[in-house]
VMD Tcl script that builds the backbone (N, CA, C; Angstrom):
set m [mol new atoms 540]
animate dup $m
set s [atomselect $m all]
$s set {name element resname resid chain x y z} {
  {N N MET 1 A 10.257 2.767 17.070}
  {CA C MET 1 A 9.205 2.922 16.088}
  {C C MET 1 A 8.100 3.790 16.681}
  {N N LYS 2 A 7.513 4.596 15.823}
  {CA C LYS 2 A 6.412 5.454 16.237}
  {C C LYS 2 A 5.248 5.207 15.283}
  {N N ILE 3 A 4.059 4.987 15.829}
  {CA C ILE 3 A 2.883 4.708 15.013}
  {C C ILE 3 A 2.032 5.970 14.918}
  {N N GLN 4 A 1.708 6.358 13.679}
  {CA C GLN 4 A 0.863 7.525 13.429}
  {C C GLN 4 A -0.504 7.066 12.938}
  {N N ASP 5 A -1.540 7.683 13.464}
  {CA C ASP 5 A -2.885 7.437 12.964}
  {C C ASP 5 A -3.070 8.154 11.628}
  {N N THR 6 A -4.043 7.670 10.873}
  {CA C THR 6 A -4.416 8.308 9.608}
  {C C THR 6 A -5.918 8.565 9.635}
  {N N LYS 7 A -6.457 9.064 8.550}
  {CA C LYS 7 A -7.898 9.324 8.501}
  {C C LYS 7 A -8.714 8.035 8.548}
  {N N PHE 8 A -8.090 6.890 8.264}
  {CA C PHE 8 A -8.730 5.587 8.400}
  {C C PHE 8 A -8.239 4.969 9.707}
  {N N ASP 9 A -9.162 4.578 10.568}
  {CA C ASP 9 A -8.797 4.082 11.896}
  {C C ASP 9 A -7.792 2.938 11.868}
  {N N ASP 10 A -7.903 2.047 10.889}
  {CA C ASP 10 A -7.070 0.846 10.894}
  {C C ASP 10 A -5.865 0.909 9.955}
  {N N VAL 11 A -5.669 2.019 9.246}
  {CA C VAL 11 A -4.489 2.228 8.405}
  {C C VAL 11 A -3.518 3.073 9.221}
  {N N LYS 12 A -2.263 2.638 9.291}
  {CA C LYS 12 A -1.273 3.317 10.132}
  {C C LYS 12 A 0.007 3.589 9.354}
  {N N ILE 13 A 0.686 4.659 9.736}
  {CA C ILE 13 A 2.028 4.947 9.246}
  {C C ILE 13 A 2.981 4.642 10.390}
  {N N ILE 14 A 4.002 3.864 10.104}
  {CA C ILE 14 A 4.976 3.489 11.121}
  {C C ILE 14 A 6.293 4.157 10.768}
  {N N GLU 15 A 6.759 5.046 11.635}
  {CA C GLU 15 A 8.047 5.707 11.439}
  {C C GLU 15 A 9.122 4.887 12.122}
  {N N PHE 16 A 10.201 4.615 11.404}
  {CA C PHE 16 A 11.299 3.826 11.947}
  {C C PHE 16 A 12.309 4.737 12.629}
  {N N ASN 17 A 12.922 4.220 13.670}
  {CA C ASN 17 A 14.076 4.888 14.261}
  {C C ASN 17 A 15.274 4.555 13.393}
  {N N ARG 18 A 16.107 5.542 13.141}
  {CA C ARG 18 A 17.308 5.334 12.341}
  {C C ARG 18 A 18.515 5.593 13.226}
  {N N HIS 19 A 19.371 4.588 13.342}
  {CA C HIS 19 A 20.584 4.703 14.149}
  {C C HIS 19 A 21.762 4.903 13.191}
  {N N LEU 20 A 22.297 6.112 13.191}
  {CA C LEU 20 A 23.364 6.499 12.253}
  {C C LEU 20 A 24.731 6.412 12.905}
  {N N ASP 21 A 25.730 6.040 12.106}
  {CA C ASP 21 A 27.124 6.166 12.504}
  {C C ASP 21 A 27.954 6.293 11.231}
  {N N ASP 22 A 29.269 6.216 11.353}
  {CA C ASP 22 A 30.157 6.411 10.194}
  {C C ASP 22 A 29.969 5.352 9.110}
  {N N ARG 23 A 29.412 4.214 9.464}
  {CA C ARG 23 A 29.229 3.127 8.503}
  {C C ARG 23 A 27.952 3.249 7.695}
  {N N GLY 24 A 26.992 4.043 8.203}
  {CA C GLY 24 A 25.682 4.141 7.565}
  {C C GLY 24 A 24.604 4.212 8.630}
  {N N PHE 25 A 23.566 3.378 8.487}
  {CA C PHE 25 A 22.494 3.400 9.474}
  {C C PHE 25 A 21.932 2.006 9.675}
  {N N PHE 26 A 21.142 1.873 10.743}
  {CA C PHE 26 A 20.424 0.650 11.053}
  {C C PHE 26 A 19.012 1.041 11.461}
  {N N SER 27 A 18.005 0.322 10.944}
  {CA C SER 27 A 16.608 0.538 11.329}
  {C C SER 27 A 15.901 -0.795 11.448}
  {N N GLU 28 A 15.056 -0.917 12.453}
  {CA C GLU 28 A 14.134 -2.044 12.516}
  {C C GLU 28 A 12.947 -1.676 11.644}
  {N N ILE 29 A 12.560 -2.558 10.716}
  {CA C ILE 29 A 11.406 -2.241 9.871}
  {C C ILE 29 A 10.179 -3.080 10.217}
  {N N TYR 30 A 10.355 -4.058 11.073}
  {CA C TYR 30 A 9.213 -4.796 11.595}
  {C C TYR 30 A 9.598 -5.354 12.947}
  {N N LYS 31 A 8.707 -5.182 13.904}
  {CA C LYS 31 A 8.910 -5.724 15.244}
  {C C LYS 31 A 7.542 -6.161 15.744}
  {N N GLU 32 A 7.388 -7.455 15.964}
  {CA C GLU 32 A 6.084 -8.030 16.294}
  {C C GLU 32 A 5.399 -7.314 17.455}
  {N N THR 33 A 6.151 -6.960 18.487}
  {CA C THR 33 A 5.534 -6.341 19.662}
  {C C THR 33 A 4.919 -4.979 19.342}
  {N N VAL 34 A 5.446 -4.292 18.356}
  {CA C VAL 34 A 4.870 -3.000 17.952}
  {C C VAL 34 A 3.482 -3.205 17.349}
  {N N PHE 35 A 3.273 -4.352 16.716}
  {CA C PHE 35 A 2.015 -4.633 16.032}
  {C C PHE 35 A 1.026 -5.419 16.877}
  {N N ASP 36 A 1.343 -5.687 18.135}
  {CA C ASP 36 A 0.453 -6.469 19.003}
  {C C ASP 36 A -0.970 -5.917 19.029}
  {N N GLY 37 A -1.128 -4.618 19.068}
  {CA C GLY 37 A -2.450 -4.009 19.149}
  {C C GLY 37 A -3.281 -4.114 17.887}
  {N N PHE 38 A -2.669 -4.473 16.766}
  {CA C PHE 38 A -3.393 -4.548 15.502}
  {C C PHE 38 A -4.126 -5.865 15.297}
  {N N LYS 39 A -3.770 -6.871 16.062}
  {CA C LYS 39 A -4.398 -8.193 15.947}
  {C C LYS 39 A -4.331 -8.709 14.508}
  {N N ILE 40 A -3.147 -8.623 13.910}
  {CA C ILE 40 A -2.983 -9.100 12.537}
  {C C ILE 40 A -2.426 -10.514 12.545}
  {N N PRO 41 A -2.798 -11.293 11.517}
  {CA C PRO 41 A -2.191 -12.617 11.408}
  {C C PRO 41 A -0.704 -12.469 11.083}
  {N N PRO 42 A 0.056 -13.526 11.231}
  {CA C PRO 42 A 1.483 -13.428 10.914}
  {C C PRO 42 A 1.696 -13.158 9.419}
  {N N PHE 43 A 2.802 -12.517 9.119}
  {CA C PHE 43 A 3.174 -12.312 7.719}
  {C C PHE 43 A 3.664 -13.630 7.144}
  {N N VAL 44 A 3.257 -13.924 5.901}
  {CA C VAL 44 A 3.610 -15.206 5.291}
  {C C VAL 44 A 4.475 -15.066 4.042}
  {N N GLN 45 A 4.627 -13.846 3.541}
  {CA C GLN 45 A 5.347 -13.662 2.285}
  {C C GLN 45 A 5.863 -12.232 2.225}
  {N N ASP 46 A 7.063 -12.056 1.651}
  {CA C ASP 46 A 7.606 -10.731 1.374}
  {C C ASP 46 A 7.692 -10.570 -0.135}
  {N N ASN 47 A 7.282 -9.384 -0.636}
  {CA C ASN 47 A 7.327 -9.096 -2.061}
  {C C ASN 47 A 8.224 -7.882 -2.288}
  {N N LEU 48 A 8.907 -7.855 -3.431}
  {CA C LEU 48 A 9.790 -6.757 -3.790}
  {C C LEU 48 A 9.452 -6.298 -5.199}
  {N N SER 49 A 9.297 -4.987 -5.367}
  {CA C SER 49 A 9.099 -4.458 -6.715}
  {C C SER 49 A 10.185 -3.434 -7.014}
  {N N PHE 50 A 10.526 -3.325 -8.273}
  {CA C PHE 50 A 11.505 -2.365 -8.776}
  {C C PHE 50 A 10.787 -1.573 -9.858}
  {N N SER 51 A 10.793 -0.253 -9.752}
  {CA C SER 51 A 9.991 0.565 -10.667}
  {C C SER 51 A 10.754 1.772 -11.178}
  {N N SER 52 A 10.407 2.172 -12.391}
  {CA C SER 52 A 10.911 3.405 -12.996}
  {C C SER 52 A 10.011 4.560 -12.599}
  {N N ARG 53 A 10.542 5.761 -12.684}
  {CA C ARG 53 A 9.797 6.980 -12.356}
  {C C ARG 53 A 8.488 7.015 -13.162}
  {N N GLY 54 A 7.387 7.269 -12.473}
  {CA C GLY 54 A 6.075 7.356 -13.097}
  {C C GLY 54 A 5.269 6.078 -13.037}
  {N N THR 55 A 5.924 4.943 -12.782}
  {CA C THR 55 A 5.221 3.660 -12.731}
  {C C THR 55 A 4.135 3.680 -11.662}
  {N N ILE 56 A 2.927 3.280 -12.061}
  {CA C ILE 56 A 1.829 3.105 -11.115}
  {C C ILE 56 A 1.524 1.620 -11.034}
  {N N ARG 57 A 1.519 1.100 -9.829}
  {CA C ARG 57 A 1.164 -0.301 -9.571}
  {C C ARG 57 A -0.082 -0.288 -8.691}
  {N N GLY 58 A -1.175 -0.778 -9.231}
  {CA C GLY 58 A -2.402 -0.819 -8.429}
  {C C GLY 58 A -3.552 -0.183 -9.159}
  {N N LEU 59 A -4.594 -0.187 -8.520}
  {CA C LEU 59 A -4.942 -0.396 -7.120}
  {C C LEU 59 A -5.415 -1.838 -6.944}
  {N N HIS 60 A -4.783 -2.595 -6.057}
  {CA C HIS 60 A -5.015 -4.038 -5.936}
  {C C HIS 60 A -5.457 -4.438 -4.535}
  {N N TRP 61 A -6.128 -5.572 -4.469}
  {CA C TRP 61 A -6.451 -6.251 -3.210}
  {C C TRP 61 A -6.863 -7.672 -3.531}
  {N N GLN 62 A -7.012 -8.475 -2.497}
  {CA C GLN 62 A -7.506 -9.840 -2.644}
  {C C GLN 62 A -8.761 -10.009 -1.804}
  {N N ARG 63 A -9.723 -10.755 -2.375}
  {CA C ARG 63 A -10.977 -11.048 -1.669}
  {C C ARG 63 A -10.774 -12.226 -0.703}
  {N N SER 64 A -11.661 -12.307 0.273}
  {CA C SER 64 A -11.667 -13.441 1.211}
  {C C SER 64 A -11.864 -14.727 0.427}
  {N N PRO 65 A -11.297 -15.803 0.831}
  {CA C PRO 65 A -10.579 -16.014 2.081}
  {C C PRO 65 A -9.086 -15.684 1.982}
  {N N TRP 66 A -8.645 -15.073 0.891}
  {CA C TRP 66 A -7.233 -14.757 0.677}
  {C C TRP 66 A -6.920 -13.279 0.907}
  {N N ALA 67 A -7.807 -12.567 1.589}
  {CA C ALA 67 A -7.589 -11.137 1.841}
  {C C ALA 67 A -6.226 -10.936 2.516}
  {N N GLN 68 A -5.545 -9.875 2.103}
  {CA C GLN 68 A -4.197 -9.612 2.602}
  {C C GLN 68 A -4.121 -8.303 3.358}
  {N N GLY 69 A -3.376 -8.319 4.440}
  {CA C GLY 69 A -2.866 -7.095 5.029}
  {C C GLY 69 A -1.465 -6.911 4.487}
  {N N LYS 70 A -1.048 -5.649 4.304}
  {CA C LYS 70 A 0.275 -5.363 3.739}
  {C C LYS 70 A 1.006 -4.341 4.595}
  {N N LEU 71 A 2.280 -4.584 4.808}
  {CA C LEU 71 A 3.163 -3.614 5.433}
  {C C LEU 71 A 4.142 -3.173 4.350}
  {N N VAL 72 A 3.982 -1.934 3.876}
  {CA C VAL 72 A 4.682 -1.431 2.692}
  {C C VAL 72 A 5.812 -0.502 3.112}
  {N N THR 73 A 7.020 -0.765 2.576}
  {CA C THR 73 A 8.192 0.049 2.877}
  {C C THR 73 A 8.929 0.374 1.586}
  {N N CYS 74 A 9.322 1.632 1.429}
  {CA C CYS 74 A 10.129 2.044 0.280}
  {C C CYS 74 A 11.597 1.962 0.686}
  {N N LEU 75 A 12.337 1.058 0.050}
  {CA C LEU 75 A 13.743 0.864 0.395}
  {C C LEU 75 A 14.658 1.864 -0.299}
  {N N THR 76 A 14.405 2.091 -1.592}
  {CA C THR 76 A 15.184 3.082 -2.343}
  {C C THR 76 A 14.226 3.895 -3.196}
  {N N GLY 77 A 14.571 5.153 -3.398}
  {CA C GLY 77 A 13.719 6.034 -4.186}
  {C C GLY 77 A 12.614 6.632 -3.347}
  {N N GLN 78 A 11.468 6.845 -3.999}
  {CA C GLN 78 A 10.338 7.496 -3.329}
  {C C GLN 78 A 9.058 7.090 -4.039}
  {N N ILE 79 A 7.991 6.879 -3.256}
  {CA C ILE 79 A 6.687 6.548 -3.838}
  {C C ILE 79 A 5.598 7.435 -3.249}
  {N N TYR 80 A 4.538 7.577 -4.027}
  {CA C TYR 80 A 3.286 8.121 -3.526}
  {C C TYR 80 A 2.397 6.914 -3.335}
  {N N ASP 81 A 2.126 6.562 -2.085}
  {CA C ASP 81 A 1.401 5.349 -1.737}
  {C C ASP 81 A -0.055 5.691 -1.460}
  {N N VAL 82 A -0.970 4.901 -2.017}
  {CA C VAL 82 A -2.399 5.206 -1.953}
  {C C VAL 82 A -3.181 3.989 -1.471}
  {N N VAL 83 A -4.123 4.230 -0.556}
  {CA C VAL 83 A -5.092 3.213 -0.154}
  {C C VAL 83 A -6.489 3.780 -0.348}
  {N N VAL 84 A -7.413 2.929 -0.803}
  {CA C VAL 84 A -8.809 3.306 -1.008}
  {C C VAL 84 A -9.670 2.369 -0.172}
  {N N ASP 85 A -10.555 2.943 0.619}
  {CA C ASP 85 A -11.467 2.155 1.445}
  {C C ASP 85 A -12.514 1.512 0.536}
  {N N ILE 86 A -12.535 0.170 0.513}
  {CA C ILE 86 A -13.512 -0.555 -0.314}
  {C C ILE 86 A -14.460 -1.387 0.550}
  {N N LYS 87 A -14.537 -1.058 1.828}
  {CA C LYS 87 A -15.464 -1.748 2.731}
  {C C LYS 87 A -16.841 -1.099 2.558}
  {N N VAL 88 A -17.788 -1.846 1.988}
  {CA C VAL 88 A -19.077 -1.262 1.590}
  {C C VAL 88 A -19.865 -0.671 2.754}
  {N N ASP 89 A -19.690 -1.152 3.961}
  {CA C ASP 89 A -20.420 -0.618 5.117}
  {C C ASP 89 A -19.676 0.512 5.833}
  {N N SER 90 A -18.540 0.894 5.319}
  {CA C SER 90 A -17.708 1.890 5.986}
  {C C SER 90 A -18.184 3.314 5.694}
  {N N PRO 91 A -18.137 4.201 6.690}
  {CA C PRO 91 A -18.488 5.600 6.433}
  {C C PRO 91 A -17.485 6.307 5.520}
  {N N THR 92 A -16.296 5.706 5.345}
  {CA C THR 92 A -15.299 6.306 4.456}
  {C C THR 92 A -15.156 5.528 3.138}
  {N N PHE 93 A -16.153 4.704 2.823}
  {CA C PHE 93 A -16.130 3.924 1.573}
  {C C PHE 93 A -15.862 4.842 0.385}
  {N N GLY 94 A -14.914 4.430 -0.475}
  {CA C GLY 94 A -14.594 5.176 -1.686}
  {C C GLY 94 A -13.645 6.346 -1.472}
  {N N GLN 95 A -13.257 6.619 -0.239}
  {CA C GLN 95 A -12.285 7.674 0.018}
  {C C GLN 95 A -10.877 7.102 -0.046}
  {N N TYR 96 A -9.918 7.988 -0.324}
  {CA C TYR 96 A -8.535 7.518 -0.393}
  {C C TYR 96 A -7.638 8.303 0.552}
  {N N LEU 97 A -6.508 7.692 0.834}
  {CA C LEU 97 A -5.431 8.313 1.601}
  {C C LEU 97 A -4.176 8.167 0.769}
  {N N GLY 98 A -3.445 9.244 0.600}
  {CA C GLY 98 A -2.168 9.211 -0.101}
  {C C GLY 98 A -1.068 9.720 0.809}
  {N N THR 99 A 0.075 9.043 0.777}
  {CA C THR 99 A 1.218 9.464 1.583}
  {C C THR 99 A 2.495 9.113 0.840}
  {N N GLU 100 A 3.535 9.891 1.069}
  {CA C GLU 100 A 4.819 9.593 0.447}
  {C C GLU 100 A 5.660 8.738 1.381}
  {N N LEU 101 A 6.244 7.704 0.806}
  {CA C LEU 101 A 7.224 6.877 1.503}
  {C C LEU 101 A 8.536 7.038 0.748}
  {N N THR 102 A 9.615 7.205 1.482}
  {CA C THR 102 A 10.896 7.474 0.849}
  {C C THR 102 A 12.039 6.863 1.648}
  {N N GLU 103 A 13.130 6.589 0.958}
  {CA C GLU 103 A 14.293 6.039 1.654}
  {C C GLU 103 A 14.904 7.051 2.622}
  {N N SER 104 A 14.732 8.341 2.370}
  {CA C SER 104 A 15.369 9.347 3.219}
  {C C SER 104 A 14.643 9.550 4.556}
  {N N LYS 105 A 13.389 9.153 4.635}
  {CA C LYS 105 A 12.638 9.215 5.901}
  {C C LYS 105 A 11.992 7.845 6.073}
  {N N PRO 106 A 12.738 6.909 6.636}
  {CA C PRO 106 A 12.262 5.518 6.661}
  {C C PRO 106 A 10.968 5.341 7.452}
  {N N SER 107 A 9.996 4.772 6.764}
  {CA C SER 107 A 8.698 4.505 7.369}
  {C C SER 107 A 7.995 3.416 6.580}
  {N N ALA 108 A 6.864 2.991 7.100}
  {CA C ALA 108 A 6.061 1.964 6.427}
  {C C ALA 108 A 4.602 2.354 6.543}
  {N N LEU 109 A 3.795 1.769 5.681}
  {CA C LEU 109 A 2.356 1.963 5.717}
  {C C LEU 109 A 1.714 0.610 5.959}
  {N N TRP 110 A 0.876 0.514 7.009}
  {CA C TRP 110 A 0.118 -0.699 7.282}
  {C C TRP 110 A -1.231 -0.570 6.586}
  {N N VAL 111 A -1.502 -1.499 5.659}
  {CA C VAL 111 A -2.745 -1.532 4.886}
  {C C VAL 111 A -3.469 -2.833 5.232}
  {N N PRO 112 A -4.520 -2.764 6.037}
  {CA C PRO 112 A -5.237 -3.985 6.399}
  {C C PRO 112 A -6.158 -4.437 5.261}
  {N N PRO 113 A -6.703 -5.654 5.356}
  {CA C PRO 113 A -7.711 -6.065 4.381}
  {C C PRO 113 A -8.860 -5.045 4.367}
  {N N GLY 114 A -9.512 -4.920 3.215}
  {CA C GLY 114 A -10.612 -3.971 3.086}
  {C C GLY 114 A -10.220 -2.698 2.376}
  {N N TYR 115 A -8.980 -2.651 1.896}
  {CA C TYR 115 A -8.488 -1.477 1.184}
  {C C TYR 115 A -7.822 -1.906 -0.118}
  {N N ALA 116 A -8.082 -1.142 -1.185}
  {CA C ALA 116 A -7.310 -1.289 -2.416}
  {C C ALA 116 A -6.011 -0.523 -2.195}
  {N N HIS 117 A -4.919 -1.041 -2.736}
  {CA C HIS 117 A -3.606 -0.435 -2.516}
  {C C HIS 117 A -2.857 -0.270 -3.832}
  {N N GLY 118 A -2.158 0.831 -3.951}
  {CA C GLY 118 A -1.290 1.045 -5.098}
  {C C GLY 118 A -0.303 2.153 -4.802}
  {N N PHE 119 A 0.642 2.321 -5.714}
  {CA C PHE 119 A 1.607 3.402 -5.535}
  {C C PHE 119 A 2.147 3.848 -6.881}
  {N N GLN 120 A 2.708 5.061 -6.884}
  {CA C GLN 120 A 3.409 5.591 -8.043}
  {C C GLN 120 A 4.852 5.860 -7.640}
  {N N ALA 121 A 5.801 5.358 -8.431}
  {CA C ALA 121 A 7.215 5.626 -8.197}
  {C C ALA 121 A 7.512 7.064 -8.607}
  {N N LEU 122 A 8.086 7.822 -7.709}
  {CA C LEU 122 A 8.396 9.219 -7.973}
  {C C LEU 122 A 9.834 9.417 -8.437}
  {N N GLU 123 A 10.628 8.340 -8.387}
  {CA C GLU 123 A 12.019 8.377 -8.825}
  {C C GLU 123 A 12.335 7.090 -9.580}
  {N N ASP 124 A 13.346 7.148 -10.449}
  {CA C ASP 124 A 13.854 5.931 -11.070}
  {C C ASP 124 A 14.482 5.041 -9.997}
  {N N ASN 125 A 14.591 3.780 -10.315}
  {CA C ASN 125 A 15.241 2.795 -9.441}
  {C C ASN 125 A 14.616 2.732 -8.055}
  {N N THR 126 A 13.286 2.813 -8.009}
  {CA C THR 126 A 12.572 2.739 -6.744}
  {C C THR 126 A 12.291 1.276 -6.411}
  {N N ARG 127 A 12.642 0.909 -5.184}
  {CA C ARG 127 A 12.398 -0.451 -4.704}
  {C C ARG 127 A 11.451 -0.393 -3.512}
  {N N VAL 128 A 10.413 -1.222 -3.599}
  {CA C VAL 128 A 9.407 -1.291 -2.545}
  {C C VAL 128 A 9.313 -2.745 -2.096}
  {N N VAL 129 A 9.315 -2.942 -0.783}
  {CA C VAL 129 A 9.120 -4.275 -0.236}
  {C C VAL 129 A 7.850 -4.232 0.604}
  {N N TYR 130 A 7.065 -5.289 0.493}
  {CA C TYR 130 A 5.896 -5.358 1.363}
  {C C TYR 130 A 5.678 -6.779 1.854}
  {N N LYS 131 A 5.403 -6.822 3.155}
  {CA C LYS 131 A 5.090 -8.070 3.838}
  {C C LYS 131 A 3.585 -8.251 3.729}
  {N N VAL 132 A 3.126 -9.471 3.495}
  {CA C VAL 132 A 1.690 -9.723 3.379}
  {C C VAL 132 A 1.261 -10.836 4.328}
  {N N THR 133 A -0.004 -10.785 4.728}
  {CA C THR 133 A -0.536 -11.726 5.717}
  {C C THR 133 A -1.218 -12.937 5.088}
  {N N SER 134 A -1.290 -12.971 3.767}
  {CA C SER 134 A -1.890 -14.110 3.071}
  {C C SER 134 A -1.170 -14.280 1.736}
  {N N TYR 135 A -1.109 -15.501 1.256}
  {CA C TYR 135 A -0.456 -15.765 -0.021}
  {C C TYR 135 A -1.273 -15.201 -1.178}
  {N N TRP 136 A -0.587 -14.856 -2.250}
  {CA C TRP 136 A -1.256 -14.393 -3.460}
  {C C TRP 136 A -2.066 -15.545 -4.025}
  {N N ASN 137 A -3.289 -15.243 -4.483}
  {CA C ASN 137 A -4.171 -16.236 -5.076}
  {C C ASN 137 A -4.822 -15.599 -6.288}
  {N N SER 138 A -4.545 -16.147 -7.480}
  {CA C SER 138 A -5.014 -15.523 -8.722}
  {C C SER 138 A -6.540 -15.423 -8.792}
  {N N GLY 139 A -7.254 -16.395 -8.244}
  {CA C GLY 139 A -8.708 -16.359 -8.293}
  {C C GLY 139 A -9.329 -15.359 -7.331}
  {N N SER 140 A -8.525 -14.817 -6.441}
  {CA C SER 140 A -9.024 -13.896 -5.435}
  {C C SER 140 A -8.595 -12.448 -5.682}
  {N N GLU 141 A -7.686 -12.257 -6.660}
  {CA C GLU 141 A -7.181 -10.900 -6.866}
  {C C GLU 141 A -8.236 -10.003 -7.510}
  {N N SER 142 A -8.217 -8.757 -7.108}
  {CA C SER 142 A -9.133 -7.748 -7.631}
  {C C SER 142 A -8.365 -6.464 -7.856}
  {N N SER 143 A -8.929 -5.607 -8.678}
  {CA C SER 143 A -8.275 -4.324 -8.921}
  {C C SER 143 A -9.317 -3.251 -9.192}
  {N N LEU 144 A -8.896 -2.044 -8.977}
  {CA C LEU 144 A -9.702 -0.847 -9.146}
  {C C LEU 144 A -8.891 0.094 -10.015}
  {N N ASN 145 A -9.544 0.755 -10.965}
  {CA C ASN 145 A -8.826 1.630 -11.882}
  {C C ASN 145 A -8.206 2.803 -11.132}
  {N N PHE 146 A -6.901 2.953 -11.294}
  {CA C PHE 146 A -6.158 4.002 -10.594}
  {C C PHE 146 A -6.630 5.397 -10.985}
  {N N ASN 147 A -7.230 5.518 -12.146}
  {CA C ASN 147 A -7.599 6.826 -12.695}
  {C C ASN 147 A -9.108 7.069 -12.628}
  {N N ASP 148 A -9.808 6.366 -11.755}
  {CA C ASP 148 A -11.251 6.515 -11.603}
  {C C ASP 148 A -11.564 7.948 -11.162}
  {N N PRO 149 A -12.326 8.703 -11.976}
  {CA C PRO 149 A -12.619 10.091 -11.590}
  {C C PRO 149 A -13.422 10.189 -10.296}
  {N N ALA 150 A -14.188 9.166 -9.947}
  {CA C ALA 150 A -14.959 9.198 -8.700}
  {C C ALA 150 A -14.048 9.189 -7.479}
  {N N LEU 151 A -12.864 8.629 -7.614}
  {CA C LEU 151 A -11.917 8.594 -6.499}
  {C C LEU 151 A -11.189 9.925 -6.351}
  {N N GLY 152 A -10.882 10.564 -7.475}
  {CA C GLY 152 A -10.198 11.855 -7.445}
  {C C GLY 152 A -8.802 11.778 -6.852}
  {N N ILE 153 A -8.101 10.687 -7.104}
  {CA C ILE 153 A -6.754 10.546 -6.542}
  {C C ILE 153 A -5.826 11.566 -7.186}
  {N N ASP 154 A -5.101 12.258 -6.341}
  {CA C ASP 154 A -4.167 13.291 -6.772}
  {C C ASP 154 A -2.808 12.659 -7.065}
  {N N TRP 155 A -2.745 11.885 -8.156}
  {CA C TRP 155 A -1.474 11.282 -8.558}
  {C C TRP 155 A -0.517 12.417 -8.908}
  {N N ARG 156 A 0.752 12.167 -8.718}
  {CA C ARG 156 A 1.756 13.182 -8.996}
  {C C ARG 156 A 1.793 13.474 -10.493}
  {N N ASN 157 A 2.215 14.641 -10.832}
  {CA C ASN 157 A 2.192 15.107 -12.217}
  {C C ASN 157 A 3.302 14.463 -13.039}
  {N N LEU 158 A 3.271 13.154 -13.167}
  {CA C LEU 158 A 4.256 12.416 -13.943}
  {C C LEU 158 A 3.522 11.624 -15.011}
  {N N PRO 159 A 4.127 11.464 -16.182}
  {CA C PRO 159 A 3.494 10.580 -17.157}
  {C C PRO 159 A 3.422 9.166 -16.580}
  {N N PRO 160 A 2.210 8.612 -16.425}
  {CA C PRO 160 A 2.099 7.304 -15.776}
  {C C PRO 160 A 2.531 6.156 -16.692}
  {N N LEU 161 A 3.236 5.210 -16.105}
  {CA C LEU 161 A 3.558 3.941 -16.755}
  {C C LEU 161 A 2.709 2.897 -16.039}
  {N N VAL 162 A 1.754 2.311 -16.767}
  {CA C VAL 162 A 0.773 1.429 -16.146}
  {C C VAL 162 A 0.659 0.152 -16.973}
  {N N SER 163 A 0.518 -0.982 -16.326}
  {CA C SER 163 A 0.362 -2.252 -17.040}
  {C C SER 163 A -0.977 -2.267 -17.774}
  {N N PRO 164 A -1.059 -2.997 -18.888}
  {CA C PRO 164 A -2.349 -3.127 -19.587}
  {C C PRO 164 A -3.448 -3.662 -18.662}
  {N N LYS 165 A -3.092 -4.591 -17.805}
  {CA C LYS 165 A -4.070 -5.163 -16.872}
  {C C LYS 165 A -4.638 -4.082 -15.946}
  {N N ASP 166 A -3.774 -3.229 -15.407}
  {CA C ASP 166 A -4.244 -2.167 -14.515}
  {C C ASP 166 A -5.036 -1.099 -15.268}
  {N N LEU 167 A -4.663 -0.841 -16.516}
  {CA C LEU 167 A -5.417 0.129 -17.324}
  {C C LEU 167 A -6.853 -0.326 -17.560}
  {N N GLU 168 A -7.064 -1.643 -17.591}
  {CA C GLU 168 A -8.394 -2.190 -17.862}
  {C C GLU 168 A -9.195 -2.463 -16.593}
  {N N SER 169 A -8.666 -2.110 -15.450}
  {CA C SER 169 A -9.378 -2.345 -14.188}
  {C C SER 169 A -10.676 -1.547 -14.149}
  {N N PRO 170 A -11.702 -2.092 -13.504}
  {CA C PRO 170 A -12.999 -1.403 -13.451}
  {C C PRO 170 A -12.976 -0.190 -12.520}
  {N N TYR 171 A -13.959 0.668 -12.731}
  {CA C TYR 171 A -14.178 1.806 -11.839}
  {C C TYR 171 A -14.971 1.323 -10.628}
  {N N LEU 172 A -14.927 2.109 -9.565}
  {CA C LEU 172 A -15.599 1.755 -8.316}
  {C C LEU 172 A -17.081 1.465 -8.547}
  {N N LYS 173 A -17.755 2.268 -9.354}
  {CA C LYS 173 A -19.195 2.098 -9.585}
  {C C LYS 173 A -19.513 0.773 -10.281}
  {N N ASP 174 A -18.539 0.174 -10.949}
  {CA C ASP 174 A -18.753 -1.067 -11.687}
  {C C ASP 174 A -18.356 -2.320 -10.900}
  {N N LEU 175 A -17.777 -2.131 -9.730}
  {CA C LEU 175 A -17.355 -3.272 -8.927}
  {C C LEU 175 A -18.535 -3.895 -8.210}
  {N N LYS 176 A -18.477 -5.173 -8.050}
  {CA C LYS 176 A -19.463 -5.897 -7.261}
  {C C LYS 176 A -18.771 -6.306 -5.962}
  {N N LEU 177 A -18.763 -5.387 -5.020}
  {CA C LEU 177 A -18.107 -5.645 -3.736}
  {C C LEU 177 A -19.061 -6.354 -2.807}
  {N N HIS 178 A -18.492 -7.251 -2.019}
  {CA C HIS 178 A -19.296 -8.045 -1.075}
  {C C HIS 178 A -18.885 -7.684 0.343}
  {N N ARG 179 A -19.783 -7.923 1.234}
  {CA C ARG 179 A -19.457 -7.780 2.651}
  {C C ARG 179 A -18.725 -9.049 3.067}
  {N N ASP 180 A -17.467 -8.902 3.471}
  {CA C ASP 180 A -16.672 -10.072 3.885}
  {C C ASP 180 A -16.859 -10.380 5.337}
}
mol reanalyze $m
mol bondsrecalc $m
mol representation Tube
mol addrep $m
């Protein structure tokens, strides 16, 4: 595994080693010792989503005490994965990072607490799995409108398929963010 830095100090891209032979391939997608330096709590839940081309899921996060770190991997298909810094004291508050995750170049994105997260499926039959460090809690979930002009996210030129709940998410200027 190789860890790449991003424009956010605590958000990382993890490239997997792929061992190929006549049968296919093998990759480790999580290894605790690789994450020792991140000081993250243990993962407590794995989630799987299946999406059609154009589907946007997000931008989501959970507030304390249920804040989640996520390790996001695209198993099949391809996604444009986005994180937005929502830490009010951060010099990069309101900025986003977008990266493509795909089955053909196996990698993962580490999204620590303090970031809104979402993705757009760039292909049909896209499957995404993500490990989380805290259980989902309905009273703690929050969302940010994926199409907020203040964010200027460069979503791919696909007709978006978005849930009614995500369409009604507030813009950054309307959020009441707290220092956790």
